[in-house]
C-alpha positions in Angstrom: 111.8 -17.8 66.1 110.6 -14.2 66.2 111.7 -11.8 63.4 111.9 -8.1 63.0 111.7 -6.6 59.5 114.1 -3.7 59.9 113.4 -2.1 56.5 110.0 -1.9 54.9 108.2 0.8 52.9 104.7 0.3 54.1 103.6 3.6 52.7 104.5 2.5 49.1 101.4 1.7 47.0 102.5 -2.0 46.5 102.1 -2.5 50.3 99.8 0.3 51.5 96.9 -0.9 49.3 97.0 -4.3 51.2 98.3 -3.5 54.7 96.1 -6.2 56.4 97.3 -8.8 53.9 100.9 -7.7 54.5 100.5 -8.0 58.2 98.8 -11.4 58.0 101.6 -12.7 55.7 104.3 -11.2 58.0 102.7 -12.9 61.1 102.5 -16.2 59.3 106.3 -16.0 58.8 107.0 -15.1 62.4 107.6 -11.4 61.8 106.6 -9.7 65.1 107.7 -6.1 64.3 108.2 -4.0 61.2 110.2 -0.8 60.8 108.7 1.3 58.0 111.3 3.7 56.5 111.0 7.3 55.4 112.7 8.4 52.2 111.5 12.0 52.2 109.5 14.3 54.4 106.2 13.1 53.1 106.9 9.4 53.5 108.6 10.1 56.9 105.3 11.5 58.1 103.4 8.6 56.6 105.7 6.2 58.3 105.0 8.0 61.7 101.2 7.8 61.0 101.5 4.0 60.4 103.6 3.5 63.5 101.0 5.4 65.6 98.3 3.2 64.1 99.9 -0.2 64.6 101.7 -1.2 67.8 103.9 -3.7 65.9 105.2 -1.0 63.6 108.0 1.6 64.2 109.1 4.4 61.8 112.2 6.1 60.6 112.5 9.6 59.1 115.0 10.8 56.5 115.8 11.9 53.0 117.1 9.2 50.6 120.1 10.1 48.5 118.0 9.9 45.3 116.1 12.9 46.7 119.1 14.6 48.2 119.2 18.4 48.3 120.3 21.2 50.6 117.9 20.9 53.4 115.9 24.0 54.3 115.6 25.1 58.0 112.0 24.0 57.8 112.9 20.5 56.7 115.6 20.3 59.4 113.0 21.3 62.0 110.5 18.7 60.5 113.1 16.0 60.8 114.1 17.0 64.4 110.4 17.0 65.3 109.9 13.5 63.8 112.9 12.1 65.6 111.5 13.4 68.9 108.6 11.0 68.5 108.9 7.7 70.4 107.6 5.9 67.4 110.5 7.1 65.2 113.4 4.8 66.1 116.0 6.0 63.7 117.0 8.6 61.1 117.0 7.2 57.6 117.2 6.0 55.0 120.1 8.4 54.2 123.4 8.1 52.6 125.2 8.2 49.3 124.3 6.5 46.0 127.0 6.9 43.3 125.7 3.9 41.4 122.5 5.6 40.2 123.8 9.2 40.7 120.4 10.6 40.6 121.5 13.7 42.4 124.9 15.5 42.2 127.4 14.0 44.5 128.1 17.3 46.3 124.4 17.6 47.1 124.3 14.0 48.3 127.2 14.6 50.6 125.8 17.9 52.0 122.3 16.3 52.7 124.0 13.3 54.2 126.1 15.5 56.6 123.1 17.6 57.5 121.1 14.5 58.5 124.0 13.0 60.4 124.1 16.1 62.5 120.4 15.7 63.2 120.8 12.1 64.2 123.6 13.0 66.6 121.4 15.8 68.1 118.6 13.3 68.5 120.7 10.5 69.8 119.1 8.1 67.3 120.7 5.5 65.1 121.0 5.8 61.4 119.7 3.6 58.5 122.4 3.9 55.8 122.0 3.6 52.1 125.6 3.4 50.7 126.1 2.3 47.1 129.5 2.6 45.3 130.4 5.6 47.5 132.5 4.0 50.3 135.5 6.4 50.2 133.2 9.4 50.7 131.1 7.5 53.3 134.1 6.7 55.5 135.6 10.2 55.1 132.3 11.7 56.4 131.3 9.1 59.0 134.5 8.1 60.6 135.0 11.5 62.4 131.4 11.4 63.6 131.2 7.8 64.5 131.9 8.2 68.2 128.9 10.6 68.4 126.5 8.4 66.4 124.1 6.1 68.3 124.8 3.2 65.9 123.1 2.2 62.7 122.2 -0.3 60.1 123.6 -0.5 56.6 120.6 -1.3 54.4 121.9 -0.9 50.9 125.4 -2.3 50.6 127.5 -2.9 47.5 130.8 -3.5 49.1 133.0 -6.5 49.7 133.9 -8.3 52.9 136.8 -6.0 53.6 134.5 -2.9 53.5 131.9 -4.7 55.6 134.5 -5.4 58.3 135.7 -1.7 58.2 132.0 -0.7 58.9 131.8 -2.6 62.2 
């Protein structure tokens, strides 16, 4: 069986300091491809750099809800430019995290909406991080869903009924 790791943070120190070891262990376990995920502008560029360096790595670009803020025009342009790269396969990890609430909820929602608009423009799928925020998630995403190019729910704290509603 061949496996794809759809969510890794290869730029995080725990992994980046031993990338060769990470790749060896992944191959030993039949992992043939890894998607390394951006959580802010810096890590999104780092993910792109990794994807350019290794053919078995792809990248995503996005702002995690823990770092949510009103995106500046420069950040929006940076995300657009990142998503235009063939190595960047999705926008994310983005979403809403009301469990940790590290950023005010209105900022999380605004940042989430801004990034969904970028994903729609780019025609790229989304890597969602949704924790204890399903009511707001559905109210934001349902009207946009027909325009989105799909996605993956990475962080999920819901039950089976919510999971079925996400399909």
